[in-house]
Structure formats: C-alpha cells, structure tokens
N, C-alpha and C positions, 0 to 999 in steps of 0.2 A: 563257506567263509563269509563273514559279514562284509557286505559292500558298504563302505563308508569312506569319508575322506582320509581315514587312517588305516584302513585294511583293504588293500587293493584286490580287486577281482581280476584274475588272469584268464578267465573264460568268458568275459563279456566284451562284445564289440565296442560298446560305449566307453569302456575303461581302457581300451587298447593303447592310447597315447601314454597314459600314466603307467600302465604295465610295462611298456617298452622302455620308459625312463628308468624304472626300477631294475629291469633286466640289464641295462647298461651298467648300473652300479654293481650288480652281482657278477657280471663278466669281469669287471675290474678286480673285485675281491678274489675271484677264482684264480686270477693270475698270480696271486700271492699265497694261495692255499695248498699248492701241490705238496703232498706228503706231510702236511702239517695236521696237528690236533687243533681243531677249530671249535670255538663256542660262538654261536650266534644268539644275541639277545634281541627279543622282539621279532621272532621268526615268522609271525603271521601264519599263513597257510602252508608254509614249508616249501614253497616253490623255489625260493632262492637257496634254502638249505640243501635241497636236492642238487642244485647246480654246483654248489660248493663240494658236496659229497662225492661228485664225480671225479674229483682230483685230490681231495684231502684224504688223510689216513683215517680220520675219525671226526665226526661232527656231532656236537650236542646242541640242539636247537631249543631255545627257551622262550616261552611266551607267558604273559600273565593271565591269559584267558583259558580256563579249564576246558571249555567247549571246543576251542580251537585246537588245543593239544590232543584232546580225545579224537577229534576228527582226523588230525594228522596221523595219529597212531593207527587208526582204522584203515587208512589208505595204504596201498603198497609203497614201500620206500626202501632205499638201499640199506644193506645190512650194517654199513658203517655210519648210519644216521639214526640217532635216538632223540627223543623229545622229553622235555621236562617243564612242569609248571613253575614259574618263578617271577618275582617282581624285580625289575631292574634296580629299583631303589633299595632293595633289601638283600641283594646278593652279597656274599662274602668272597674275597679274592681266592680263598682256598678252594671253594666249590666250583669256581669257573677258571681255574688255572689252565692255561693253554698256550700254544704257540701263536695263535691268531685269534683275537677277539673281534667280533663283528657286531656293530650296532648301527644299522641303517635306519634313518628317520626315527630315532629313539630319544636322543638327548634333549630335544625340544619339549618332550613330555615330562621330564624329570624335574621336580621342584629344586632339589639340591644337585645340580649338574656338576658342581665342583667335587662333591663327594663321589659321584659316579665316575668321573674322570680319574680320581685317585684310586678307586677300586680297580678300574681297567688297567691302570699303570702297574699296580701291584700284581694283578692276575697274570700279566704278560712279562713280568720281569724275570731274568735280565735280557734274554735273547728274543722274546716274543714281540709282536707288534699288535696294534689295535687299528682297525679301520672304522671310522664313524662318518656318517653323512647326516645332513640336515638341510632343510630348505633355506635358500638365500633370502634373508629378511628384506633385502632391497627389492626383491621381485615378488613379495608376498602381499596378499590383500591385508594381512596384519590382524585379522580377527578370527583366528581358528580357536574355538572353545576347548579343543583338546590340548592345545599347546600352552605350556607354562611360560615359555619364552622363545622367541625366534632370534637367530643369530646372524649378524653381519660377518663379513670376512674377518675384521679385526676382533670382534667379540669372540668368535670361535677360536682364533689363534691364541688370544690371551687366556681363554679358559683352559685350553689343553696344554699350553706351555707351562702352566703351573704344576702339571703332573708329569709331563713327558719332556725330556731334554731335546728330542728331535720331533718336529711336527712339519710334515710336508702337506701342502694344500693343493687341491685340484678342484675342478668344477665340472659338472655335467652340463654340456652345451647342447642346444637344440639346433636342428636345421632351420632354414627359413620357414618351412612348413610347420615344424614343431613350435617355433617361436610365435608364429601367427596364431596357432591354436591356443597356446597358453595366454597370449595377450588378450584374445577374445574371451577366454574363460575368466580372466581377472576383471575385464570390463563388466561382464555380466554379474560377477560376484559383487563388485563395487556398486553397481546400480541397485542391486537388491539391498545392500547395506544402507545406501543413501535413502531408500524408500522409508526406512525407519529413522526419519530425521529427528524424532524425539528421543531416540536411543532407548526405547522401551525394553529392548532385549536385555539391558543391564539389570532389569528387575526380575528376570526369569532365573530359576535355578539352573545350575550348570548342565544337568542331565537334559533339560528342555532345550537349551541352546545347542547342545551337542547333537541332539536328535534333529533339530531344525537344520543344522549345518549338513548332516547326512542327507536329508531329503533334498535340500536345495542343491547341494553339490552333485548328487546323482542326477537330479533333473537337468542341471546345466550340461553335464556330460552327455546325457541322452539327447538333449536338444542339439548340441553341436554335432553329434553323430548323425542325427536325422538330416541336418542341413548338408552334411558332406559324408555320406556313408562310404566307408572304406574297409577293406579286409584287414583284420588285426595285424597280420604279418607285414602289412605295408608300412607299419610304424617302426619295425625292428631296427632299421638302419638310420633312424632320424635323430639319434642321440649319440654323442661322443664325449670322451673325458680328456681334459687337457689341463695343464698348469697355467695356461695363458687366459687372459680376459676374465679373471675370477670375479670381479664385481658384476659381470654380466651373466654369470652362471645361474642356471635354474636351481641347482642344488650344489652345496659345498661338500667335498669329501676330504677328510683328514686321515693321513697315514701317520701313525704315532709310534715312536719307538724310543729306545734308550741310548742309541748311538748310531751314527752313520746314516746314509740314505737307504731307504727301504723300497721305494717304488721301482717298477720295472719299465 
C-alpha cells in the first residue's frame, strides 16, 4: 500500500502512531456494525474493512485506486468482505445502499461534500446510519494538498445537518504521549512550510505538491521514530473516543442517522 499522508501503512514502525489513531476509529465503527450490511468508502488497504467484517454480516469496501483494490483482492480476506473500485464523488445511493455507511478521512477530499452527504443520507435511509470522520481543522497545519477543505466542529455539524436529521459528534483524543507526538509533528511541518517564505509552492502543480507532502510527511514520521523508537503495539492504547472536549480532538467523528440516538 502507498505510504503517504493519505494512505496509512499499518506495518511500518514509523507510522505506528497514525495507524493506532485510525484503529481507534475502526474499533468505534465495529461497535455499530454487528450483523449489519456495511459499505466502506475509501477503504485503503482494507485493514479497517477486515476489522469491521469480523462482526458485520457483509462488507463492501470501495476505493478509487485500482492498484489498491487489486492488492486487497489478492490478499486473504474474510468471505463476507468484497472490494470494488469506485470514486466517492460519483457513487449513486442505489449502488451503496446499506445499513451502515463508513467514510473515514474521506469527506475532506471531496470537492462537493454537500452532495456526498446527501448521497450518504439517501443510501442509509430510513433505518441506516453513516459514520464519517475527518481531521479537526483547529489542530491541522492547514496545507494538505490532498484536501479540498478541512472542517471545524461547527463546519462539520452544519454540513451534515443539511442531510441528516440526527448528527452526533465525537472526537478522537490522544493521551499525553500521543498529543506530544502530534504537537511535535505539527511544529516540524510548520517549520518546513515557513522555510518557503515566498510561498513558491503555490506555483507548483498539485501532483508535485502532493508528492512533496508525501516525502516530507514520511521523513518527519521517520525522524520522530528515530528520536524515540517504540514498538508499534505500544501506541494501541494511546487514543480514545469521547463526546467531550471536541474542539481539542485530533479527529472529529460524526454518527449520522434519520431519527434518535445511534451511538453506544
């Protein structure tokens, strides 16, 4: 799987903090997936889809990268998990109709996020729910070339409330150790951006800035790992999900439905 700021590696020690953060989100999703037909949009290497498939009745995992989907299909995976190539911005509600729609770290990539939210609402109507996550804009460096837009708590609530009558918001919070790691990473990223004080990066094509972000992001993760090498599993308990202190959350998670409370 491509290791970039947008496609997490689950088998690299340098990526362990990010991978653990994503695992926390998938554990949260799995609590809502028992016995349900699930569609995951933006499945990446399928690690999370396999976690969901352990409790769901059926999982369809979609990604817009043909290479990623082919690699996923070639690896052993549960019989109730299938893969499909698809672009989140072009999907129709009928083809992704499900009990639970999952889109983690996806909506910030979509130019027409309002349309995507509307599709998600129609695909899960009337009994289903959608779980979406996105980075908290308040804690972001703010210059990810892969992102169309980053969302604050109010922005995300307003966007989703236009399509879903019920939106419950949660946050992924880090331990003291995790918060120190993320703060150090933000400082290093900010310093690198400040070095381009003429903002010459604005003159580069998007593919070039994206590739530069991949290289620099990976270099920062490796640097931080060399400074404090730890076993990957040591990060697994450093993240939690709660409805409190949302402005301080690393990521925001929305549980969206058509009536009543849905979180457990």
